[in-house]
C-alpha positions, 0 to 999 in steps of 0.5 A: 475216233475223232482224235484219230481222224483229226491227226490223219487230217493234220498229217495230210495237210502237212504232206500237202503243204510240203508237196506244194512247197516242193512243187512251188520252189523256183527252177531255172527255165534255161541252163545257167552257164558261169564263165570264169577266168583266173590269173589272166595276168594281163594276157589281153591278146594271148590264148583266147584273148579278151576278144575271144572271151567276149565272143564265147560269152555272146554266143552262149548267151543265145540259148543260156543264162550267162554270167562272167566272173574273174578269180583274181590276178587280172591286172598285173603281169605284162607291160600293159598292166605295169605302164597303166598301173592296172587301169587298162585292164579294168577298162577292158574288163568293163567292156567284156562285161564281167559280173563279179571279180575277186582280188588275187594276191597280185591285185595289190602290186600297185599299192593298196590305195591304187587297187581300191581306186581301181575297184571304184572304176570297175563296173562290177563288184569285187567280193571277198569274205576274208579281206579285211582292215582291222577285222572289218571286211573291205568288200561284201563277202558274197554277191547274189544273182537271180534267174527265174527266182533262183538265187545263186550266191558267189562267195569270194575267197582271197589267199591268206598268203597275199601279204607275203606274195605281194608287197608286205608294206602295202598291208601295213600302217606307217608304224610297220604294223599289219592293218590289212589281213586275210583271216590267216592263222596257222591252223586255217580255222579263221579262214574256214570260219569266214567262208562258212559264215558267208556261205551260211548267210547266203543260204539264209538269204535264200540262195539255192546254189553257192559258188565259191570264187577263190584264189587259193590254189593247190601249192604246198606253200599255201597250206592250210589255205589250199582249195582242198583245205577250205572245201574239206573244212566247210559245208554248203559250197556247191562248186569252187572256181579256183585260181592262184596256182595256174593249174587246170585240175577238174576235181570232185571232192567231199566237203566236211559233211561228205557231200560232193563239191566240184572244184575247177581251175582254168590255168593262166593267160586266157589259154583256157576259159572255165565253164561251170554249168547249172542245168535246169534240173539242178545238175552241176558240171565243169569243163574248159574251153582250151585254146592250144594254138600258137596264134591267139584266137582273135588273130587266127579267127579274125574276131572283131568285137567291142572287146577287141577294139578295147584291147587295140586301144589299150595296146596301140600306143605301147606296141611300137616302143615294146617291139624295139629290139634291144639285144639278142641271145644265142641260147634259150633262157628258161623258167621251165624244164626243157625236158620234163613234162607233166602227165598231161603234157605241160611244161614243168616250171622249175624257176621256183625250186631249181637254178636256171640260166635265166635265174643266173642271168638275173642275179648277175645283172643285180650284182653287176649293177650294184656298184660293189655288192658281194652277193646278189639274191633274186627270187624265182617268183619275180622271174616270170617268163622265158626268153627264147633264142634270138632277138630280145625286145623291150617287151621280152625283158619287161615280161621277165620282171613285171613287178616294178621292184627296185635294186636295193643294197644292204649290209648284212651279216653272214648269219643273216645271209645263211638264214636267208638261204635256209628260208629260200630252200625251206619249201623244197622240193616243192615250189616257193616264190621266194626261192632265190637265184644267186650270184657271188656265192655258191651253196649246197642243200639237202632237201631230205632234212626237215627244214629248221625254219619257223614262221608266223601266221602270215608265213613270215620267217621267225627263226630257226629251231634250236639244235636242228640240222640245217639244210644249207651247207658249204656256202662260199662267197667269192670262193671263200667260206662264208663268215657268219660274223662278217658284214657283206654287201647284199643286193636284191630288190626292195621287195625282199630286202626292205618290204619282207617280200616272200617272208624274208624278215631276217634282213630287218634292221640291216643298214641300207646302202642303196635304196630303190636305185633302178627298176628291176627290168632296167637292171636287166636291160642295162646289164645285157645291153651294156656289160654283155654288149647286147648279146647273151650266150657265153656262160649261159649255155647250160639251161640248168645254170652254172652249178651255184645251187647244188642239191646233195640229198640222198635221192641224188 
């Protein structure tokens, strides 16, 4: 009887302690609102603009705890970024009051040294659980914020496609060996393990909530490192704030343990502000604040605040030069399909998988400015905006080519060109930033045939599968069938021809005839203002181009 009584008392004590622990667990006294941006791409006065973001943040702070975070690709994409090598954007983000940021793939476009320099200028930490040098993490894998004793961990994740979608040489040593990486392997397991370790470590440190800040996206070319791959192969993440693919999908999906995870994305250019809310009772939800007006919020609403002043200071010295009219066009030059729309009414980007008149124009510019090249290749991922019919300003052209790549000419065999064309269409019918627009040649391809291209863990071209049918056929150079053994002069930019950008390795070792002759945007300016006499139109009337790249698949 005494033993039984002792057991009952012990059980009661355990239950009492458990109840006390549960009762004593810290809880939020106010809702926590996590505002986030992604892929702003220097759109400082577009959509909400940073002044509008600042106003939203200040308003919500009256009744809630508020954090502001960024999911990457903030410092590149507009002339303000190019002309200051990202510094103006860090200054503005400091003023807005960001709490945490992660690097996207385009944070590295001004070089590794420059990016790391900018992170020291930032008043907020950069985090990433997978960005490393020789296996050692560059930044802390996560950051913890605390409110009312409740710890919220933020885990940073940067897309492993970064070395090929930025400039590969920035991640290499002087011998051309990769020393910086992003936990990439062909299975995705290295990335999943890095994420899981960061999540587990944050939980061990007392985090009640774990929020992933990711630059992963949903594009097929990012397999096996998309957001759904990471969520599906990890546990312990409560929500994932995503970027990279510029989508606005709000998704709830299961992790590997069958638990729900909120995934939210907020598009690009500050057209949307993402909001993730953790309520006082622990509920998590996501929504977007969308600005769909043609006039940016700060201008339409007359928003004036510290962020607006920072934007004005950054742009004032540039506006006069950028507004200079340098040419005109009698047609719309496109990167989006002029007809097709997504189910939610958004325009469909086609520059990365379809010939367009703007792609033709850019390729023609390279061929024209190359002093005798036979073939021009220009990647669709480097053609960023459309040009509307009417006046063309310097700003318009700088936005088309914002990366600062330089015209380069090499001597390559016809076989190397054929391999490049295969790589260009290997992701079809999906998008690929390395999809090349061409001048000086034409070709057909059949996307119903599986791509014969092979690639390594970094997503770089490694060759062709033997005995497998090729997608590309009927390649003509100046109207004549291409000769695999013949040498051709190929013009593109240093990013693709020298730096293996977008995974183009087949040109490695080719003879360089001209290197870094002039910036890509200057190539376009000189072609339009010089060769075309300042007027674009004749020959570019068809938005889908001149029939240089023709799909001959069964679906056609």
